[in-house]
A tleap script that builds the chain and sets N, CA, C and O, in Angstrom:
source leaprc.protein.ff14SB
mol = sequence {
  NMET MET LEU ALA GLU LEU PRO ALA HIE GLY
  ARG ALA VAL VAL GLY PRO ALA PRO SER THR
  VAL PHE ALA ALA PRO SER VAL ASP ASP VAL
  ARG ARG ALA ALA LEU ALA GLU LEU THR GLY
  PHE TRP ALA TRP ALA VAL SER ARG PRO TRP
  TRP TRP LEU ARG ALA ASP HIE ILE ASP LEU
  ALA THR THR SER ALA ALA ARG LEU HIE ALA
  ALA LEU ASP ARG GLY GLU LEU LEU THR LYS
  SER ALA ALA LEU ASN ALA ALA SER ASP ASP
  VAL VAL PRO ALA GLN LEU ARG GLU PHE CYS
  VAL ARG ARG ARG THR GLN LEU HIE ARG ARG
  HIE GLU ALA ALA ALA ARG HIE ALA ARG ILE
  GLY ARG ALA THR VAL LEU ARG LEU VAL ALA
  LYS ALA GLN ALA GLN SER THR CVAL
}
set mol.1.N position { 98.877 118.058 125.766 }
set mol.1.CA position { 99.065 117.562 124.413 }
set mol.1.C position { 98.089 118.242 123.453 }
set mol.1.O position { 98.428 118.508 122.300 }
set mol.2.N position { 96.879 118.522 123.932 }
set mol.2.CA position { 95.882 119.100 123.048 }
set mol.2.C position { 96.359 120.435 122.481 }
set mol.2.O position { 96.210 120.686 121.285 }
set mol.3.N position { 96.925 121.287 123.319 }
set mol.3.CA position { 97.390 122.580 122.820 }
set mol.3.C position { 98.534 122.422 121.834 }
set mol.3.O position { 98.694 123.238 120.926 }
set mol.4.N position { 99.325 121.381 122.009 }
set mol.4.CA position { 100.409 121.118 121.062 }
set mol.4.C position { 99.851 120.643 119.720 }
set mol.4.O position { 100.465 120.884 118.680 }
set mol.5.N position { 98.698 119.973 119.728 }
set mol.5.CA position { 98.121 119.426 118.498 }
set mol.5.C position { 97.310 120.449 117.709 }
set mol.5.O position { 97.175 120.324 116.492 }
set mol.6.N position { 96.777 121.441 118.379 }
set mol.6.CA position { 95.872 122.374 117.706 }
set mol.6.C position { 96.448 123.041 116.456 }
set mol.6.O position { 95.766 123.068 115.431 }
set mol.7.N position { 97.661 123.577 116.492 }
set mol.7.CA position { 98.148 124.246 115.278 }
set mol.7.C position { 98.233 123.323 114.060 }
set mol.7.O position { 97.955 123.748 112.938 }
set mol.8.N position { 98.608 122.089 114.276 }
set mol.8.CA position { 98.789 121.175 113.147 }
set mol.8.C position { 97.500 120.482 112.717 }
set mol.8.O position { 97.271 120.279 111.525 }
set mol.9.N position { 96.663 120.121 113.676 }
set mol.9.CA position { 95.505 119.282 113.360 }
set mol.9.C position { 94.162 119.899 113.723 }
set mol.9.O position { 93.119 119.328 113.407 }
set mol.10.N position { 94.169 121.054 114.380 }
set mol.10.CA position { 92.913 121.660 114.819 }
set mol.10.C position { 92.109 122.221 113.668 }
set mol.10.O position { 92.662 122.671 112.665 }
set mol.11.N position { 90.802 122.190 113.823 }
set mol.11.CA position { 89.900 122.743 112.813 }
set mol.11.C position { 89.002 123.782 113.496 }
set mol.11.O position { 88.502 123.562 114.599 }
set mol.12.N position { 88.816 124.889 112.831 }
set mol.12.CA position { 87.967 125.946 113.373 }
set mol.12.C position { 86.509 125.622 113.096 }
set mol.12.O position { 86.141 125.289 111.969 }
set mol.13.N position { 85.690 125.719 114.118 }
set mol.13.CA position { 84.247 125.607 113.951 }
set mol.13.C position { 83.701 127.015 113.761 }
set mol.13.O position { 82.868 127.267 112.891 }
set mol.14.N position { 84.190 127.927 114.597 }
set mol.14.CA position { 83.851 129.339 114.505 }
set mol.14.C position { 85.144 130.112 114.757 }
set mol.14.O position { 85.915 129.750 115.646 }
set mol.15.N position { 85.384 131.145 114.005 }
set mol.15.CA position { 86.568 131.962 114.231 }
set mol.15.C position { 87.746 131.536 113.378 }
set mol.15.O position { 87.620 130.733 112.454 }
set mol.16.N position { 88.892 132.098 113.718 }
set mol.16.CA position { 90.079 131.827 112.899 }
set mol.16.C position { 90.601 130.407 113.069 }
set mol.16.O position { 90.320 129.737 114.063 }
set mol.17.N position { 91.361 129.968 112.085 }
set mol.17.CA position { 91.973 128.636 112.142 }
set mol.17.C position { 92.947 128.574 113.313 }
set mol.17.O position { 93.673 129.536 113.564 }
set mol.18.N position { 92.971 127.452 114.033 }
set mol.18.CA position { 93.891 127.334 115.165 }
set mol.18.C position { 95.351 127.613 114.810 }
set mol.18.O position { 96.103 128.121 115.643 }
set mol.19.N position { 95.757 127.288 113.588 }
set mol.19.CA position { 97.148 127.520 113.197 }
set mol.19.C position { 97.486 129.006 113.141 }
set mol.19.O position { 98.659 129.376 113.196 }
set mol.20.N position { 96.462 129.870 113.032 }
set mol.20.CA position { 96.717 131.314 113.034 }
set mol.20.C position { 96.678 131.888 114.446 }
set mol.20.O position { 97.101 133.023 114.668 }
set mol.21.N position { 96.177 131.116 115.395 }
set mol.21.CA position { 96.067 131.582 116.775 }
set mol.21.C position { 97.172 131.001 117.655 }
set mol.21.O position { 97.715 131.690 118.518 }
set mol.22.N position { 97.498 129.732 117.429 }
set mol.22.CA position { 98.492 129.035 118.237 }
set mol.22.C position { 99.756 128.804 117.421 }
set mol.22.O position { 99.701 128.410 116.256 }
set mol.23.N position { 100.884 129.055 118.050 }
set mol.23.CA position { 102.163 128.796 117.383 }
set mol.23.C position { 102.414 127.291 117.339 }
set mol.23.O position { 102.023 126.558 118.247 }
set mol.24.N position { 103.063 126.847 116.282 }
set mol.24.CA position { 103.429 125.432 116.185 }
set mol.24.C position { 104.401 125.110 117.318 }
set mol.24.O position { 105.333 125.872 117.571 }
set mol.25.N position { 104.188 123.989 117.998 }
set mol.25.CA position { 105.046 123.662 119.141 }
set mol.25.C position { 106.427 123.184 118.693 }
set mol.25.O position { 106.583 122.573 117.636 }
set mol.26.N position { 107.402 123.477 119.514 }
set mol.26.CA position { 108.740 122.948 119.254 }
set mol.26.C position { 108.799 121.507 119.743 }
set mol.26.O position { 107.881 121.033 120.413 }
set mol.27.N position { 109.863 120.826 119.411 }
set mol.27.CA position { 110.066 119.457 119.881 }
set mol.27.C position { 110.062 119.437 121.412 }
set mol.27.O position { 109.488 118.537 122.026 }
set mol.28.N position { 110.711 120.442 122.024 }
set mol.28.CA position { 110.732 120.517 123.495 }
set mol.28.C position { 109.333 120.763 124.064 }
set mol.28.O position { 108.989 120.218 125.113 }
set mol.29.N position { 108.524 121.581 123.381 }
set mol.29.CA position { 107.141 121.809 123.821 }
set mol.29.C position { 106.353 120.503 123.813 }
set mol.29.O position { 105.604 120.214 124.746 }
set mol.30.N position { 106.527 119.720 122.756 }
set mol.30.CA position { 105.821 118.442 122.634 }
set mol.30.C position { 106.255 117.506 123.761 }
set mol.30.O position { 105.420 116.855 124.389 }
set mol.31.N position { 107.539 117.443 124.009 }
set mol.31.CA position { 108.043 116.580 125.095 }
set mol.31.C position { 107.517 117.031 126.455 }
set mol.31.O position { 107.119 116.205 127.276 }
set mol.32.N position { 107.516 118.343 126.689 }
set mol.32.CA position { 106.994 118.860 127.971 }
set mol.32.C position { 105.510 118.537 128.131 }
set mol.32.O position { 105.066 118.170 129.219 }
set mol.33.N position { 104.751 118.672 127.060 }
set mol.33.CA position { 103.320 118.372 127.116 }
set mol.33.C position { 103.089 116.894 127.426 }
set mol.33.O position { 102.220 116.553 128.228 }
set mol.34.N position { 103.867 116.020 126.790 }
set mol.34.CA position { 103.744 114.580 127.041 }
set mol.34.C position { 104.114 114.256 128.483 }
set mol.34.O position { 103.438 113.464 129.140 }
set mol.35.N position { 105.181 114.864 128.970 }
set mol.35.CA position { 105.608 114.634 130.346 }
set mol.35.C position { 104.538 115.102 131.333 }
set mol.35.O position { 104.268 114.429 132.328 }
set mol.36.N position { 103.937 116.249 131.055 }
set mol.36.CA position { 102.877 116.768 131.928 }
set mol.36.C position { 101.677 115.832 131.947 }
set mol.36.O position { 101.078 115.609 132.999 }
set mol.37.N position { 101.325 115.284 130.788 }
set mol.37.CA position { 100.194 114.357 130.725 }
set mol.37.C position { 100.490 113.070 131.482 }
set mol.37.O position { 99.629 112.539 132.185 }
set mol.38.N position { 101.706 112.576 131.334 }
set mol.38.CA position { 102.085 111.340 132.033 }
set mol.38.C position { 102.151 111.529 133.539 }
set mol.38.O position { 101.704 110.663 134.291 }
set mol.39.N position { 102.699 112.639 133.985 }
set mol.39.CA position { 102.839 112.860 135.434 }
set mol.39.C position { 101.565 113.427 136.050 }
set mol.39.O position { 101.436 113.490 137.272 }
set mol.40.N position { 100.629 113.835 135.208 }
set mol.40.CA position { 99.354 114.352 135.689 }
set mol.40.C position { 98.270 113.294 135.628 }
set mol.40.O position { 98.111 112.492 136.548 }
set mol.41.N position { 97.523 113.302 134.524 }
set mol.41.CA position { 96.386 112.398 134.391 }
set mol.41.C position { 96.775 110.928 134.528 }
set mol.41.O position { 96.146 110.184 135.281 }
set mol.42.N position { 97.814 110.510 133.797 }
set mol.42.CA position { 98.142 109.082 133.793 }
set mol.42.C position { 98.690 108.610 135.125 }
set mol.42.O position { 98.489 107.454 135.495 }
set mol.43.N position { 99.378 109.478 135.857 }
set mol.43.CA position { 99.809 109.108 137.215 }
set mol.43.C position { 98.582 108.904 138.096 }
set mol.43.O position { 98.555 108.009 138.941 }
set mol.44.N position { 97.578 109.733 137.895 }
set mol.44.CA position { 96.322 109.588 138.644 }
set mol.44.C position { 95.655 108.257 138.263 }
set mol.44.O position { 95.215 107.510 139.137 }
set mol.45.N position { 95.584 107.967 136.970 }
set mol.45.CA position { 94.877 106.770 136.483 }
set mol.45.C position { 95.516 105.478 136.984 }
set mol.45.O position { 94.808 104.554 137.382 }
set mol.46.N position { 96.850 105.404 136.969 }
set mol.46.CA position { 97.489 104.151 137.381 }
set mol.46.C position { 97.356 103.896 138.869 }
set mol.46.O position { 97.576 102.776 139.331 }
set mol.47.N position { 96.998 104.924 139.622 }
set mol.47.CA position { 96.811 104.727 141.061 }
set mol.47.C position { 95.395 104.257 141.402 }
set mol.47.O position { 95.066 104.090 142.576 }
set mol.48.N position { 94.569 104.045 140.400 }
set mol.48.CA position { 93.184 103.614 140.590 }
set mol.48.C position { 92.921 102.344 139.784 }
set mol.48.O position { 92.535 102.427 138.618 }
set mol.49.N position { 93.122 101.182 140.379 }
set mol.49.CA position { 92.981 99.909 139.642 }
set mol.49.C position { 91.606 99.726 139.003 }
set mol.49.O position { 91.512 99.123 137.934 }
set mol.50.N position { 90.556 100.219 139.615 }
set mol.50.CA position { 89.201 100.043 139.090 }
set mol.50.C position { 88.997 100.826 137.788 }
set mol.50.O position { 88.122 100.483 136.994 }
set mol.51.N position { 89.781 101.853 137.568 }
set mol.51.CA position { 89.663 102.656 136.351 }
set mol.51.C position { 89.936 101.795 135.121 }
set mol.51.O position { 89.400 102.057 134.045 }
set mol.52.N position { 90.762 100.775 135.281 }
set mol.52.CA position { 91.211 99.940 134.173 }
set mol.52.C position { 90.231 98.823 133.828 }
set mol.52.O position { 90.532 97.999 132.965 }
set mol.53.N position { 89.085 98.773 134.467 }
set mol.53.CA position { 88.111 97.715 134.212 }
set mol.53.C position { 87.222 98.004 132.995 }
set mol.53.O position { 86.484 97.127 132.546 }
set mol.54.N position { 87.291 99.207 132.471 }
set mol.54.CA position { 86.473 99.565 131.312 }
set mol.54.C position { 87.281 99.447 130.027 }
set mol.54.O position { 88.427 99.892 129.962 }
set mol.55.N position { 86.681 98.849 129.012 }
set mol.55.CA position { 87.368 98.646 127.730 }
set mol.55.C position { 87.763 99.972 127.084 }
set mol.55.O position { 88.841 100.075 126.499 }
set mol.56.N position { 86.910 100.980 127.184 }
set mol.56.CA position { 87.257 102.266 126.566 }
set mol.56.C position { 88.453 102.917 127.246 }
set mol.56.O position { 89.210 103.649 126.609 }
set mol.57.N position { 88.625 102.654 128.541 }
set mol.57.CA position { 89.795 103.188 129.240 }
set mol.57.C position { 91.073 102.474 128.793 }
set mol.57.O position { 92.129 103.092 128.657 }
set mol.58.N position { 90.958 101.175 128.570 }
set mol.58.CA position { 92.123 100.419 128.095 }
set mol.58.C position { 92.499 100.902 126.691 }
set mol.58.O position { 93.681 101.059 126.383 }
set mol.59.N position { 91.511 101.132 125.857 }
set mol.59.CA position { 91.742 101.649 124.512 }
set mol.59.C position { 92.432 103.014 124.590 }
set mol.59.O position { 93.426 103.253 123.903 }
set mol.60.N position { 91.905 103.897 125.422 }
set mol.60.CA position { 92.495 105.229 125.596 }
set mol.60.C position { 93.937 105.123 126.081 }
set mol.60.O position { 94.822 105.809 125.571 }
set mol.61.N position { 94.165 104.270 127.057 }
set mol.61.CA position { 95.511 104.107 127.603 }
set mol.61.C position { 96.473 103.560 126.555 }
set mol.61.O position { 97.623 103.992 126.476 }
set mol.62.N position { 96.006 102.619 125.760 }
set mol.62.CA position { 96.862 102.001 124.746 }
set mol.62.C position { 97.267 103.012 123.682 }
set mol.62.O position { 98.447 103.128 123.353 }
set mol.63.N position { 96.305 103.735 123.148 }
set mol.63.CA position { 96.634 104.732 122.123 }
set mol.63.C position { 97.453 105.872 122.723 }
set mol.63.O position { 98.373 106.384 122.086 }
set mol.64.N position { 97.117 106.262 123.939 }
set mol.64.CA position { 97.885 107.330 124.586 }
set mol.64.C position { 99.314 106.909 124.844 }
set mol.64.O position { 100.234 107.704 124.654 }
set mol.65.N position { 99.521 105.674 125.273 }
set mol.65.CA position { 100.879 105.189 125.520 }
set mol.65.C position { 101.712 105.259 124.243 }
set mol.65.O position { 102.865 105.689 124.267 }
set mol.66.N position { 101.125 104.840 123.144 }
set mol.66.CA position { 101.850 104.873 121.870 }
set mol.66.C position { 102.161 106.311 121.462 }
set mol.66.O position { 103.274 106.607 121.027 }
set mol.67.N position { 101.188 107.198 121.600 }
set mol.67.CA position { 101.388 108.595 121.218 }
set mol.67.C position { 102.370 109.296 122.148 }
set mol.67.O position { 103.232 110.052 121.698 }
set mol.68.N position { 102.236 109.043 123.442 }
set mol.68.CA position { 103.119 109.696 124.409 }
set mol.68.C position { 104.556 109.208 124.263 }
set mol.68.O position { 105.498 109.978 124.450 }
set mol.69.N position { 104.723 107.945 123.932 }
set mol.69.CA position { 106.073 107.432 123.719 }
set mol.69.C position { 106.732 108.159 122.544 }
set mol.69.O position { 107.888 108.570 122.641 }
set mol.70.N position { 106.006 108.317 121.440 }
set mol.70.CA position { 106.554 109.031 120.277 }
set mol.70.C position { 106.859 110.483 120.628 }
set mol.70.O position { 107.860 111.040 120.177 }
set mol.71.N position { 105.998 111.090 121.431 }
set mol.71.CA position { 106.204 112.485 121.826 }
set mol.71.C position { 107.438 112.624 122.717 }
set mol.71.O position { 108.251 113.527 122.520 }
set mol.72.N position { 107.574 111.737 123.686 }
set mol.72.CA position { 108.729 111.801 124.584 }
set mol.72.C position { 110.020 111.410 123.876 }
set mol.72.O position { 111.046 112.070 124.039 }
set mol.73.N position { 109.969 110.356 123.105 }
set mol.73.CA position { 111.169 109.810 122.487 }
set mol.73.C position { 111.699 110.676 121.342 }
set mol.73.O position { 112.900 110.920 121.233 }
set mol.74.N position { 110.762 111.139 120.481 }
set mol.74.CA position { 111.186 111.853 119.276 }
set mol.74.C position { 110.614 113.259 119.148 }
set mol.74.O position { 110.953 113.989 118.216 }
set mol.75.N position { 109.747 113.637 120.082 }
set mol.75.CA position { 109.119 114.955 119.999 }
set mol.75.C position { 108.097 115.044 118.887 }
set mol.75.O position { 107.798 116.135 118.401 }
set mol.76.N position { 107.549 113.889 118.475 }
set mol.76.CA position { 106.581 113.839 117.378 }
set mol.76.C position { 105.156 113.756 117.890 }
set mol.76.O position { 104.878 113.094 118.890 }
set mol.77.N position { 104.264 114.431 117.199 }
set mol.77.CA position { 102.833 114.305 117.456 }
set mol.77.C position { 102.270 113.375 116.391 }
set mol.77.O position { 102.228 113.728 115.212 }
set mol.78.N position { 101.843 112.201 116.800 }
set mol.78.CA position { 101.290 111.231 115.856 }
set mol.78.C position { 99.801 111.060 116.086 }
set mol.78.O position { 99.311 111.236 117.201 }
set mol.79.N position { 99.084 110.715 115.026 }
set mol.79.CA position { 97.677 110.362 115.191 }
set mol.79.C position { 97.609 109.050 115.968 }
set mol.79.O position { 98.619 108.366 116.132 }
set mol.80.N position { 96.431 108.710 116.438 }
set mol.80.CA position { 96.261 107.462 117.188 }
set mol.80.C position { 96.669 106.259 116.340 }
set mol.80.O position { 97.421 105.397 116.795 }
set mol.81.N position { 96.172 106.208 115.110 }
set mol.81.CA position { 96.476 105.077 114.232 }
set mol.81.C position { 97.956 105.005 113.915 }
set mol.81.O position { 98.556 103.932 113.973 }
set mol.82.N position { 98.544 106.136 113.583 }
set mol.82.CA position { 99.969 106.153 113.239 }
set mol.82.C position { 100.815 105.736 114.439 }
set mol.82.O position { 101.797 105.008 114.291 }
set mol.83.N position { 100.435 106.195 115.612 }
set mol.83.CA position { 101.193 105.842 116.813 }
set mol.83.C position { 101.099 104.351 117.097 }
set mol.83.O position { 102.102 103.722 117.434 }
set mol.84.N position { 99.907 103.779 116.966 }
set mol.84.CA position { 99.760 102.336 117.199 }
set mol.84.C position { 100.541 101.530 116.170 }
set mol.84.O position { 101.153 100.516 116.504 }
set mol.85.N position { 100.521 101.977 114.931 }
set mol.85.CA position { 101.257 101.268 113.887 }
set mol.85.C position { 102.765 101.362 114.093 }
set mol.85.O position { 103.500 100.427 113.773 }
set mol.86.N position { 103.220 102.481 114.625 }
set mol.86.CA position { 104.656 102.697 114.805 }
set mol.86.C position { 105.185 102.097 116.105 }
set mol.86.O position { 106.391 101.890 116.239 }
set mol.87.N position { 104.310 101.817 117.054 }
set mol.87.CA position { 104.754 101.347 118.370 }
set mol.87.C position { 105.304 99.927 118.293 }
set mol.87.O position { 104.707 99.044 117.676 }
set mol.88.N position { 106.428 99.730 118.919 }
set mol.88.CA position { 106.999 98.390 118.996 }
set mol.88.C position { 106.344 97.638 120.157 }
set mol.88.O position { 105.659 98.231 120.990 }
set mol.89.N position { 106.566 96.338 120.196 }
set mol.89.CA position { 105.963 95.506 121.246 }
set mol.89.C position { 106.420 95.896 122.651 }
set mol.89.O position { 105.686 95.695 123.618 }
set mol.90.N position { 107.627 96.452 122.770 }
set mol.90.CA position { 108.077 96.851 124.099 }
set mol.90.C position { 107.392 98.135 124.568 }
set mol.90.O position { 107.384 98.430 125.763 }
set mol.91.N position { 106.817 98.900 123.635 }
set mol.91.CA position { 106.061 100.105 124.001 }
set mol.91.C position { 104.602 99.733 124.248 }
set mol.91.O position { 104.046 100.032 125.304 }
set mol.92.N position { 103.996 99.087 123.274 }
set mol.92.CA position { 102.604 98.635 123.389 }
set mol.92.C position { 102.568 97.195 122.887 }
set mol.92.O position { 102.767 96.951 121.697 }
set mol.93.N position { 102.319 96.249 123.771 }
set mol.93.CA position { 102.266 94.842 123.360 }
set mol.93.C position { 101.251 94.623 122.232 }
set mol.93.O position { 100.200 95.263 122.185 }
set mol.94.N position { 101.592 93.715 121.340 }
set mol.94.CA position { 100.746 93.427 120.174 }
set mol.94.C position { 99.322 93.086 120.578 }
set mol.94.O position { 98.381 93.493 119.897 }
set mol.95.N position { 99.138 92.344 121.675 }
set mol.95.CA position { 97.781 91.957 122.067 }
set mol.95.C position { 96.941 93.184 122.428 }
set mol.95.O position { 95.727 93.168 122.226 }
set mol.96.N position { 97.552 94.242 122.955 }
set mol.96.CA position { 96.791 95.463 123.244 }
set mol.96.C position { 96.449 96.208 121.959 }
set mol.96.O position { 95.345 96.736 121.820 }
set mol.97.N position { 97.387 96.253 121.026 }
set mol.97.CA position { 97.094 96.897 119.741 }
set mol.97.C position { 95.967 96.164 119.034 }
set mol.97.O position { 95.065 96.794 118.481 }
set mol.98.N position { 96.012 94.845 119.048 }
set mol.98.CA position { 94.954 94.039 118.424 }
set mol.98.C position { 93.620 94.259 119.124 }
set mol.98.O position { 92.579 94.322 118.470 }
set mol.99.N position { 93.643 94.376 120.445 }
set mol.99.CA position { 92.433 94.651 121.218 }
set mol.99.C position { 91.793 95.954 120.737 }
set mol.99.O position { 90.580 96.016 120.533 }
set mol.100.N position { 92.610 96.993 120.558 }
set mol.100.CA position { 92.083 98.288 120.121 }
set mol.100.C position { 91.459 98.201 118.737 }
set mol.100.O position { 90.369 98.726 118.510 }
set mol.101.N position { 92.140 97.546 117.821 }
set mol.101.CA position { 91.617 97.404 116.454 }
set mol.101.C position { 90.311 96.614 116.476 }
set mol.101.O position { 89.326 97.014 115.856 }
set mol.102.N position { 90.311 95.488 117.193 }
set mol.102.CA position { 89.118 94.645 117.285 }
set mol.102.C position { 87.959 95.415 117.917 }
set mol.102.O position { 86.829 95.351 117.434 }
set mol.103.N position { 88.244 96.142 118.997 }
set mol.103.CA position { 87.203 96.892 119.708 }
set mol.103.C position { 86.601 97.975 118.802 }
set mol.103.O position { 85.383 98.153 118.779 }
set mol.104.N position { 87.430 98.684 118.073 }
set mol.104.CA position { 86.933 99.747 117.198 }
set mol.104.C position { 86.094 99.180 116.063 }
set mol.104.O position { 85.088 99.777 115.677 }
set mol.105.N position { 86.494 98.044 115.529 }
set mol.105.CA position { 85.708 97.393 114.476 }
set mol.105.C position { 84.350 96.981 115.030 }
set mol.105.O position { 83.319 97.194 114.391 }
set mol.106.N position { 84.357 96.391 116.219 }
set mol.106.CA position { 83.108 95.965 116.842 }
set mol.106.C position { 82.240 97.167 117.200 }
set mol.106.O position { 81.020 97.116 117.045 }
set mol.107.N position { 82.858 98.250 117.677 }
set mol.107.CA position { 82.085 99.454 118.009 }
set mol.107.C position { 81.398 100.006 116.774 }
set mol.107.O position { 80.238 100.415 116.833 }
set mol.108.N position { 82.110 100.019 115.656 }
set mol.108.CA position { 81.522 100.504 114.406 }
set mol.108.C position { 80.292 99.673 114.050 }
set mol.108.O position { 79.246 100.213 113.693 }
set mol.109.N position { 80.434 98.354 114.152 }
set mol.109.CA position { 79.297 97.463 113.852 }
set mol.109.C position { 78.161 97.696 114.836 }
set mol.109.O position { 76.992 97.717 114.450 }
set mol.110.N position { 78.507 97.871 116.120 }
set mol.110.CA position { 77.469 98.106 117.126 }
set mol.110.C position { 76.758 99.419 116.884 }
set mol.110.O position { 75.544 99.511 117.068 }
set mol.111.N position { 77.510 100.454 116.466 }
set mol.111.CA position { 76.878 101.744 116.193 }
set mol.111.C position { 75.929 101.639 115.004 }
set mol.111.O position { 74.847 102.227 115.014 }
set mol.112.N position { 76.330 100.895 113.987 }
set mol.112.CA position { 75.450 100.689 112.835 }
set mol.112.C position { 74.179 99.962 113.268 }
set mol.112.O position { 73.078 100.336 112.864 }
set mol.113.N position { 74.333 98.925 114.087 }
set mol.113.CA position { 73.174 98.177 114.571 }
set mol.113.C position { 72.308 99.063 115.467 }
set mol.113.O position { 71.081 99.031 115.377 }
set mol.114.N position { 72.942 99.847 116.323 }
set mol.114.CA position { 72.192 100.731 117.221 }
set mol.114.C position { 71.401 101.762 116.418 }
set mol.114.O position { 70.254 102.061 116.749 }
set mol.115.N position { 72.008 102.299 115.373 }
set mol.115.CA position { 71.306 103.281 114.535 }
set mol.115.C position { 70.115 102.633 113.840 }
set mol.115.O position { 69.042 103.228 113.746 }
set mol.116.N position { 70.314 101.408 113.354 }
set mol.116.CA position { 69.216 100.683 112.698 }
set mol.116.C position { 68.093 100.424 113.705 }
set mol.116.O position { 66.922 100.640 113.395 }
set mol.117.N position { 68.447 99.964 114.904 }
set mol.117.CA position { 67.433 99.702 115.932 }
set mol.117.C position { 66.760 100.994 116.382 }
set mol.117.O position { 65.566 101.002 116.683 }
set mol.118.N position { 67.517 102.075 116.428 }
set mol.118.CA position { 66.930 103.369 116.807 }
set mol.118.C position { 65.870 103.800 115.797 }
set mol.118.O position { 64.801 104.278 116.175 }
set mol.119.N position { 66.177 103.626 114.502 }
set mol.119.CA position { 65.194 103.986 113.468 }
set mol.119.C position { 63.938 103.134 113.597 }
set mol.119.O position { 62.822 103.648 113.518 }
set mol.120.N position { 64.122 101.831 113.796 }
set mol.120.CA position { 62.966 100.921 113.919 }
set mol.120.C position { 62.175 101.259 115.184 }
set mol.120.O position { 60.946 101.325 115.155 }
set mol.121.N position { 62.886 101.472 116.289 }
set mol.121.CA position { 62.208 101.801 117.550 }
set mol.121.C position { 61.436 103.102 117.454 }
set mol.121.O position { 60.303 103.197 117.925 }
set mol.122.N position { 62.053 104.108 116.841 }
set mol.122.CA position { 61.379 105.402 116.696 }
set mol.122.C position { 60.141 105.263 115.820 }
set mol.122.O position { 59.090 105.818 116.138 }
set mol.123.N position { 60.259 104.533 114.732 }
set mol.123.CA position { 59.112 104.348 113.836 }
set mol.123.C position { 57.982 103.615 114.551 }
set mol.123.O position { 56.810 103.938 114.352 }
set mol.124.N position { 58.324 102.631 115.384 }
set mol.124.CA position { 57.322 101.879 116.135 }
set mol.124.C position { 56.571 102.798 117.094 }
set mol.124.O position { 55.341 102.786 117.146 }
set mol.125.N position { 57.317 103.587 117.844 }
set mol.125.CA position { 56.694 104.493 118.811 }
set mol.125.C position { 55.923 105.594 118.090 }
set mol.125.O position { 54.862 106.011 118.555 }
set mol.126.N position { 56.437 106.062 116.976 }
set mol.126.CA position { 55.758 107.088 116.199 }
set mol.126.C position { 54.379 106.603 115.753 }
set mol.126.O position { 53.407 107.356 115.811 }
set mol.127.N position { 54.292 105.333 115.303 }
set mol.127.CA position { 52.991 104.774 114.913 }
set mol.127.C position { 52.040 104.733 116.106 }
set mol.127.O position { 50.857 105.048 115.978 }
set mol.128.N position { 52.570 104.340 117.273 }
set mol.128.CA position { 51.727 104.277 118.470 }
set mol.128.C position { 51.258 105.667 118.891 }
set mol.128.O position { 50.111 105.845 119.303 }
set mol.129.N position { 52.152 106.647 118.785 }
set mol.129.CA position { 51.781 108.024 119.127 }
set mol.129.C position { 50.692 108.506 118.182 }
set mol.129.O position { 49.713 109.104 118.629 }
set mol.130.N position { 50.842 108.261 116.895 }
set mol.130.CA position { 49.819 108.672 115.934 }
set mol.130.C position { 48.481 108.001 116.224 }
set mol.130.O position { 47.429 108.633 116.135 }
set mol.131.N position { 48.531 106.707 116.572 }
set mol.131.CA position { 47.299 105.981 116.899 }
set mol.131.C position { 46.651 106.570 118.147 }
set mol.131.O position { 45.435 106.756 118.191 }
set mol.132.N position { 47.464 106.861 119.159 }
set mol.132.CA position { 46.938 107.434 120.400 }
set mol.132.C position { 46.352 108.815 120.155 }
set mol.132.O position { 45.308 109.156 120.711 }
set mol.133.N position { 47.014 109.606 119.331 }
set mol.133.CA position { 46.495 110.936 119.032 }
set mol.133.C position { 45.182 110.857 118.262 }
set mol.133.O position { 44.274 111.658 118.484 }
set mol.134.N position { 45.089 109.889 117.361 }
set mol.134.CA position { 43.849 109.708 116.596 }
set mol.134.C position { 42.719 109.290 117.510 }
set mol.134.O position { 41.587 109.737 117.329 }
set mol.135.N position { 42.999 108.436 118.494 }
set mol.135.CA position { 41.970 107.985 119.426 }
set mol.135.C position { 41.561 109.067 120.393 }
set mol.135.O position { 40.403 109.125 120.807 }
set mol.136.N position { 42.501 109.935 120.764 }
set mol.136.CA position { 42.175 110.990 121.725 }
set mol.136.C position { 41.298 112.078 121.125 }
set mol.136.O position { 40.679 112.839 121.868 }
set mol.137.N position { 41.226 112.171 119.809 }
set mol.137.CA position { 40.370 113.173 119.162 }
set mol.137.C position { 38.973 112.643 118.924 }
set mol.137.O position { 38.089 113.390 118.505 }
set mol.138.N position { 38.760 111.343 119.191 }
set mol.138.CA position { 37.446 110.730 118.963 }
set mol.138.C position { 36.528 111.009 120.103 }
set mol.138.O position { 35.377 110.574 120.090 }
savepdb mol mol.pdb
quit
């Protein structure tokens, strides 16, 4: 799927734009890529029940299911948000879509809190390091 997405959504960090290097995929290319992902990675994942115990894996599976369904059904490459919004309950149950939205909102809040705590923690240790360095020169 990644190679199918590069021409439309890829951004160059160094070098030419992906759209100038990779040809835009056809509808059949998109379907083949989705089928390969489902019969490859996702077939592996569903055979490992313990893999599903992590929230980030459930989130990945939910968004991937919505995107892969659109790719297989219509040959469309959708963003994660667009795919979740477009997915019907028979593709991705509402409770899973809500889980993803709730989890992402909470992750954003946790990242903000973690960044705030990181700044405070670093400043605390920085003061101690400065104090220790001042004492070691005495």
